[in-house]
N, C-alpha and C positions, 0 to 999 in steps of 0.2 A: 745641182747635186741633190739627190733625194736621200732621205734617211732610210736606213734598213728597216723593214717592217718588224723584224724581231726586236730591234731597239725601241721602236715606237710602242710595241706591245709591252715590253719590259717596263718602260717608263710609265705607260698607262696604268699598269698594275701598281706601280709605285705611287702614282697619284691617288688611286683608289685606297691604298694602304694609308696614305697621308690623311685622306678624308675620314677613314675609319678611326684613326688615332685621334683626330680633332674631335669627332663626334663623341667618342668614348670619354675624352677629357672633359668635354662640356657636360655630358650626362653624369659623370662621376661627381661633379660639383665639389671637388675636394678643395677647400679654401687654402690649404697649406701649399698647394702647387702654384698659387699666384704670388708674384713678387711685386712690390711697389718700388718706385724709384727711391722713396725715403728709406725703406728697409734695406735696399741694396747699398745705398750710400752710408747708412749707419753701420753696416757690416764691414765696410772698407774705409775706415777713417784715414785721412792723410794721404790718400791716393788721388790720382788724376780723375776728377769727377766727370769730366766730359767723356773720357775714354770708358769709364765704368758704365755710364748711361748708354753710350753707343754700343758697347759690347753686350749689355744685357737686353736692350730693347731692339737692336737691329741685327747685330752679328750672330748672337745665339739663335734667334728664331730662323734666320736664313740658313745657317749651318744645319739646324735641326730639320728643316724642310728638305734641303738637298740630301741630307743623310738618309732620311726616311724614303725619299723617292728612289735614291740610288741603291740603298742597301735593304730593300724591303724583304728579301728572303731571310736575312738575319733577324729581322723583326718578327717574322712568322715563326722562325725556329725558337726564338726566345718566348713567344706566346705559347707554343706547344710545350716547351720545357716547363713553363709556369703552370700550365694545366696539369702536367704529370706530377709536379711537386705538390700541387694542391690536392690531387687525388691521394698521393702517398701520405700527406699530412693528415687527411681526414681518416684514412685507414688506421694510422697510429693513434689518433685521438680516441678512437673507439676501442683500442686495445685495453684489456683490463690491467689494472695495477696489481702488483704482487699482493697476495693474501695467503695466510696460513690456512691449510685444509686439514680435515680430521686425519687423513692418511699421513700427514707430516708430523703429527704429535709423537714424541718419543716417550717421555715419562713425566709424571706429576712430581714436582719437587717442592720442598719447603723453602721459604724465603731464606732462612739461615743457611741451608745447604747450598743454595745458589750463591749467596754472598761469600761463603767460605771457598767454594770452587772458583769463583771469579775474582778473588782478591789478587791484586797485582803486587808482587814482591820484587822490587827493583833494588839491587845492592848499591846502585849509584845514586839512589834517591831522586831520580829525575821524574819518576811517576809517583803520585801519592799512594800510600799504602792503604788503599780503600778498595771496596769492590768496584771492578771495571776501571780502575785508575782514573784517567782524565775524563772518562765517560760517566763518572759517578753522578754528576748533577743531572744528566739525562736519565740515568737509572732512577734517581730519586723522584724525578718528575713523572716517570712511568709508574712508579709505585703509588704516587699521590692520586692517580686516576683509578685505582682499584676500588671496586664497590663490594658490598656484602655478597658473599657467595662466590666471588672470583677466586680461582686457584691458579697457580703458576705451573706451566708445562714447558718443557724444553721441546724445540722443534728443529727439524732439518728438512729442507725442501730443495729439489732440483726444479728450477723454474725456467721456462723458455720465454725470453723477453721478446719485445717487438721486432727485433732484428734477427730473430730465429737463433740467437745465441743462448746457450744454457748457462745458468748461474746457480751456484750453491748458496742458499740462504740458510742461516742457522741463528738461533737465539732463544728467546723466551716469549711466551704468549699468555695472556689472561684468558681463562676459559670459565664460563659460568653455565653449568649444566651442559647443554649441547651447543651453546653459542660460543664461537671463537671471537674474541674481542681484539684489542690492540696488541701488536707484537713489538718486541724490543729486539732489534737486529744486532747480533754480535759478530756475524761473519757474512761476507758477501764476496764470493769468488767467481770469476769467469772461468768456465770449464773449457779446456782445449778440445777441439773437434777431433 
């Protein structure tokens, strides 16, 4: 009885995929991928040590080899998917973070005016009666970074994020001359399409 040439070709490609996985594993040289008998036994205290050693040194490699040879199309699909995800991640990594632009500035405000407008009055006293309520420590940290010549402006911006969704950002920003510095975000809403 002879084997079907298509089956021989399929399994031959599986063997090539196995060799490629083995070479890639050797070239990566990732030490975390190697397991010693001692580390496997330490991770499984109180269990049958003979079975654990057999499963980790014989059974797992045999099942892996047979799985790669038999299911190599799935391996290729996973590889292609990983390449696509890597390209998408690199595109997102280069996407600029939100920043206030000159066109987003609304009006110059005095500190006292901002703190009066942003004072939280809660009749139930669950929120401290201070500017920005629970965010008051963050506001005070923002104010500590102010330098000579910095003035406070309110801003409002419609920003398109990395996933092409529009967000409304509002708050206050330090401006020194023409330089826009650090902003304090008080509102961030996702806009409906």
